[in-house]
C-alpha positions in Angstrom: 0.0 0.0 0.0 1.3 3.4 -1.0 2.0 5.9 1.8 -0.7 8.3 0.6 -3.3 5.5 0.5 -2.2 4.4 4.0 -2.4 7.9 5.4 -5.9 8.4 3.9 -7.1 5.1 5.3 -5.5 5.9 8.7 -7.3 9.3 8.7 -10.6 7.5 7.8 -10.1 5.0 10.6 -9.4 7.7 13.2 -12.6 9.4 12.1 -14.5 6.1 12.3 -13.1 5.2 15.7 -12.8 8.5 17.5 -14.9 11.0 15.5 -18.1 12.5 16.7 -20.1 9.8 14.9 -18.0 6.9 16.2 -21.1 5.1 17.5 -23.0 5.5 14.2 -22.5 4.2 10.8 -22.0 0.8 9.3 -19.7 -1.2 11.6 -19.1 -3.9 9.0 -17.7 -1.3 6.6 -15.6 0.1 9.4 -14.3 -3.4 10.2 -13.5 -4.0 6.5 -11.5 -0.7 6.4 -9.7 -1.7 9.6 -8.9 -5.1 8.1 -7.4 -3.5 5.1 -5.2 -1.3 7.2 -4.2 -4.1 9.5 -3.3 -6.3 6.6 -1.2 -3.5 5.1 0.9 -2.9 8.2 1.3 -6.6 9.2 -1.2 -7.3 12.0 -3.2 -5.7 14.9 -0.1 -5.2 17.1 1.6 -3.2 14.4 -1.6 -1.2 13.6 -2.4 -0.4 17.3 0.3 2.3 17.9 -1.0 4.3 14.9 -4.7 4.0 15.9 -6.7 5.4 18.8 -7.5 1.8 20.0 -5.4 -1.1 21.2 -4.8 -4.5 19.6 -7.5 -6.3 21.7 -10.1 -3.8 20.5 -8.9 -4.1 16.9 -9.3 -7.9 17.1 -12.7 -7.5 18.6 -13.9 -5.2 15.7 -12.3 -7.6 13.2 -14.3 -10.5 14.7 -17.4 -8.9 13.2 -16.1 -10.1 9.8 -16.1 -13.7 11.0 -19.9 -13.6 11.5 -22.3 -15.2 9.0 -23.4 -12.9 6.1 -27.0 -12.5 7.4 -25.6 -11.4 10.8 -23.3 -8.9 9.1 -26.2 -7.5 7.2 -28.2 -7.1 10.5 -25.2 -5.2 12.0 -24.9 -3.0 8.8 -28.6 -2.1 8.9 -28.5 -1.3 12.6 -30.8 -4.1 13.7 -28.0 -5.3 15.9 -25.3 -3.1 17.5 -21.6 -3.7 16.9 -21.0 -4.5 20.6 -23.7 -7.2 20.5 -22.2 -8.4 17.2 -18.8 -8.8 18.9 -20.5 -10.8 21.6 -22.3 -13.0 19.0 -18.9 -13.8 17.4 -17.8 -15.4 20.7 -20.5 -18.1 20.3 -18.5 -19.8 17.6 -21.0 -22.0 15.9 -22.5 -20.1 12.8 -25.9 -21.8 13.2 -26.1 -20.8 16.8 -25.1 -17.3 15.9 -27.8 -17.1 13.3 -30.4 -18.5 15.7 -29.5 -16.0 18.4 -29.4 -13.2 15.8 -33.0 -13.9 14.6 -34.1 -14.0 18.2 -32.6 -10.6 19.2 -33.1 -8.6 16.1 -34.9 -5.4 17.0 -34.5 -5.9 20.7 -33.1 -3.0 22.8 -29.3 -3.3 22.9 -29.0 -4.0 26.6 -31.6 -6.8 26.4 -30.0 -8.3 23.3 -26.6 -8.4 25.0 -28.2 -10.2 28.0 -29.6 -12.8 25.6 -26.3 -13.3 23.9 -24.5 -13.6 27.2 -27.1 -16.2 28.4 -26.6 -18.1 25.1 -22.9 -18.2 25.6 -23.0 -19.3 29.3 -25.9 -21.8 28.9 -25.6 -23.4 25.4 -28.5 -25.8 25.7 -31.0 -23.6 27.5 -34.2 -22.1 26.3 -33.4 -18.8 24.7 -37.1 -18.0 23.9 -38.0 -18.3 27.6 -35.0 -16.2 28.7 -35.9 -13.5 26.1 -39.4 -13.4 27.4 -38.2 -12.9 31.0 -35.8 -10.2 29.9 -38.5 -8.4 27.9 -41.2 -8.7 30.5 -39.1 -7.4 33.3 -39.0 -3.9 31.7 -40.6 -1.3 33.8 -40.6 -3.6 36.9 -37.1 -2.9 37.9 -36.3 -0.9 41.0 -33.1 0.6 42.2 -31.4 -1.8 44.6 -29.0 -1.0 47.4 -27.1 -3.7 49.1 -26.5 -4.0 52.8 -24.1 -6.3 54.4 -24.9 -6.9 58.0 -23.1 -8.9 60.6 -25.5 -10.7 62.9 -25.0 -13.1 65.8 -25.8 -16.7 65.0 -28.8 -16.8 67.2 -30.3 -13.8 65.4 -29.7 -15.4 62.0 -31.4 -18.6 63.2 -34.3 -16.5 64.4 -34.6 -14.8 61.0 -34.4 -18.1 59.2 -37.2 -19.5 61.3 -39.5 -16.5 60.9 -38.8 -16.4 57.1 -39.5 -20.1 56.9 -42.8 -19.7 58.7 -43.8 -17.0 56.3 -42.7 -19.0 53.3 -40.1 -16.4 52.4 -36.3 -16.2 52.0 -34.4 -14.3 54.6 -34.0 -11.4 52.1 -37.7 -11.3 51.4 -38.6 -11.5 55.1 -36.1 -8.6 55.9 -37.5 -6.5 53.1 -41.1 -7.1 54.2 -40.2 -6.4 57.9 -38.1 -3.4 57.0 -40.8 -1.8 54.9 -43.8 -2.4 57.2 -45.3 1.0 58.0 -43.3 2.9 55.4 -45.0 5.6 53.5 -44.5 5.4 49.7 -42.0 8.0 48.3 -44.7 9.9 46.4 -46.9 10.2 49.5 -44.1 11.3 51.9 -44.4 14.9 53.3 -41.9 17.3 51.9 
């Protein structure tokens, strides 16, 4: 590759990767341009010093090009985000990747990523059911704060007994006991 062509490609990649529109655009085209540059300089580790990203990120972006054609099209069209595409590539099996892609197309990115992570961690499990759980939990989430509390053994045994009598876990029993008599936030005096 001639120096002028390499400099043009390098400038284009900087714009793609760190410009104001770095999260927009066709990530498959960006990956192809990156592949062309990486090939011209001899690999991701040689390309990284000249780019605003490191070799691991270069490899992650290039992994998009290993995805089946229909998945690449879904990424190009924006039905699936590039970060979700990178996670899909870790599934390995092209048929599994296609199956998960069809399932998550059009889902919000955070939900789609959860489904892909689930598919990777639990290969034989029911993805449809998990997708339904992820989708149905929207709007039902509450901010959670965690409390670690040291309690004497006898207190723990008491709480276990009370929770068991109520058919609850200790956590559920503590929350129920802790919120008894509380006034909902919107009804609290100011």
